[in-house]
Each structure stands twice: as C-alpha cells, then as structure tokens.
Steps between C-alpha positions, in 0.01 A plus 500: 500500500419132504653242262229233472653265236570135619854410605735414222368783284820718548378626837864520616602701202197737561595546868856589394359762252271642757790553743702673236215732451519582874199307621510328844429152371415176661539187310375183668552686834474210745320688790243669268455164306409327809247770592339499161427132526280579800259694273393149391582263779345695791290756320756759567504451876846488675590136543569345837533133617168324459330752278263356255518515132266750353550459118153606413528866610379763261773737351338781680499312844876381455618841411331649805642243726841549352554854620765352721695378208489800264754682697761292330450708199544838682864542367456312180446643156472174308421136582516200273528131448296221665270522684418846383381364173227314715388786715507782248124543535536565875775748428287684238195517738731641795702737265283561191746749347781243484685454167522124401763348280407167353817321387435216240703251306472248229241263683672173407858616628332652806319165577825302450687733745221514766450117478872440536524720813293248722542139596271246335316180609517166330224621251701809406273743686652790681532485875660697779873526476709404808735787467217750608394299799673697749368833365138366526520353845297785647210387291493134640541642851218753472259340255580131500540505119769482244529843382676401186217280412269799556717722296475245205126480558440865499729542187391211287192357637653186657761419756624235251474694161583358160686699255179564316350651812782765486413604157127508574573727817736733311236571234219559763736737696583712199129522386377584846775769549408669164123489591555656848780757497435825300723529188657819625625303823609187324825438296573171348856401442690213348846567609641179352377626166679823526255753685690713721544869622314632188187370647553494878652855548220694328233280677651598836553869401862460498807495253734217425792489733821633389878453578679798388413571134357147446162354566526188711395182339195334647609219737452134430550312811387143520199520275373155602827335552601642841675269740484663831786491735505172701267314263599267205165328428407645169503277197740751330767418768565160625810603707616803683639763267757768606457858418692661229841650599450861632722649217298335233175606662599868536642508138161377384301737715719802365448393158113485532486807715346296777510585875385178662644394841819300517300198624287475175584322185290604204509207267219382277423174313495253783845593637579619850330800671590559862245748664598706790300504826253753387366238237620182675213250577657304765834457696669172469422363840211507736726659777530822271123547470379713788172459670219722359434786723153661418 
C-alpha cells in the first residue's frame, strides 16, 4: 500500500493507523526517501560522486534503472509521506496491483501548514530550510545540487514557490491521481474531517483494531502541526515545548483506547506533537545523521 497524499494531510495519523492494523509501515523512512529521489535526479541510477543529473528520464527507464533500490520495500507493507507522493506513478508502474490511499485536507489549512513548514526569502517565497541541511548533504556531494530545492521544484513546480503554487500543485495532484489509479485501487481519505477505520479497514480487507471489547479510536497524531524531536522552527511553536507528563499522557491514551508509543504526543489544533523515530524527519544535530549507505 502507498500513501500518496502531500505531507501535512494526516500522514502521521495514517501511518499509526496502518501499524495498528498490523502493516509494516515506513513513514518518511530516511533510507528509502533518499533512494526515491534518485528516480528523478539520476533517472533511477545508483548515485555516486560525480554522477550527472538525469532528470528527463522516462518513467519506464527510471523504474528499470532503479532495480537496485526497490529492495528497500522487500519487508514493507506500506509506505507514505514525501516523496512517495511525487513518485507514485513509478511505484504504480513497478507494482501495478498496489493499493493507494490519497490523504486530503481542507486546501487552505493544508497550504498554511505546508507553507509554514519551510523557511522563506525576503519576498515570502518558500526556500530550503536549514534544519534539513545535514540530512540532504549526500545530494550536494553526489549531484552538486541542493536537494531541498529539487524537492520543492518537483513538488510545486518551483524551487522558490509561492503559497498559490502549493494550491495549484495540490489540485493537479488530486486530479492526476484520480485519472490514473483505477477506482478499486484508490481510497481518498480526509482524516482531519473524520474519516477513519470505517473507510480504511474495508479497503485493506481488514477490520478495525480492537482492545478487549472496544474498537480502538483512529489515531490523530500531528495532523499538520507536528514538531519533530529536535526541531522548533514551525510557526506554531516559537520556542521549545516540553512533552506532557507521562501520567497525563497515559491517562489520555487509556481514555481514548489508544496505543501509541510513549514517545508520541497526539495533540491537535496547533499544539505539540512529538513524533518517535519511526516518523521523525531529522535528528537535532548533524552528528546524529548517518552517512547514506546505498
């Protein structure tokens, strides 16, 4: 299964829900995230120092060249979050029976959240954010380009997109997905509007998870307001915020029949959400970011 909604469309919640259904899930998994970018940067070829950009490769060519990278999915049932939403056509071509979940959200709220996630230049255009620089250093080393700029370009049509570019890209993405993926293989979900296991479980041929005699509530982790451990740059948090005390966290989890890890805070409305390492986007310092091993 592939989740192909943009980031900040409740992908963290969907990842938690998939894990509770027993699926081995990768949500913004660093190693596979980097490999996927090669589908565009090098036409699917394994990167190495001095390799040339090959951004005009056809999907068929890139998928064939990427055989070295698909092994990352050998022990995975579900992948989602950026850049899966950029390379869903490649995944569909390589694995034509894949089920796809398109997460959506009120387009205005989504654009606000996505826009706030990045840094901005003097004209208010989005730009690469310094907190991700250590993570993307492999890209500069191998290709001589800023991979964050490329991610913005591939996502929104410009390495310095305006907020209006986000909305245009969102609409194009939804339209293209609907035209391409057969109805029986596509599920659209607006988790922030209340969609949950009643839609997801039947689509996956499963049943809602239970704890004892009770059906578990659908998780609502972050939903566009996630502040990953070690980062504090979101507009929704101007200073470091401490997690809730463990007793309060456990009481809330018990009341809602949730089973999230102790390192996760599930709070909505612009408040704190700490994501564990399965969903974390970047450690706090460059020393903690391992070199990429292909």
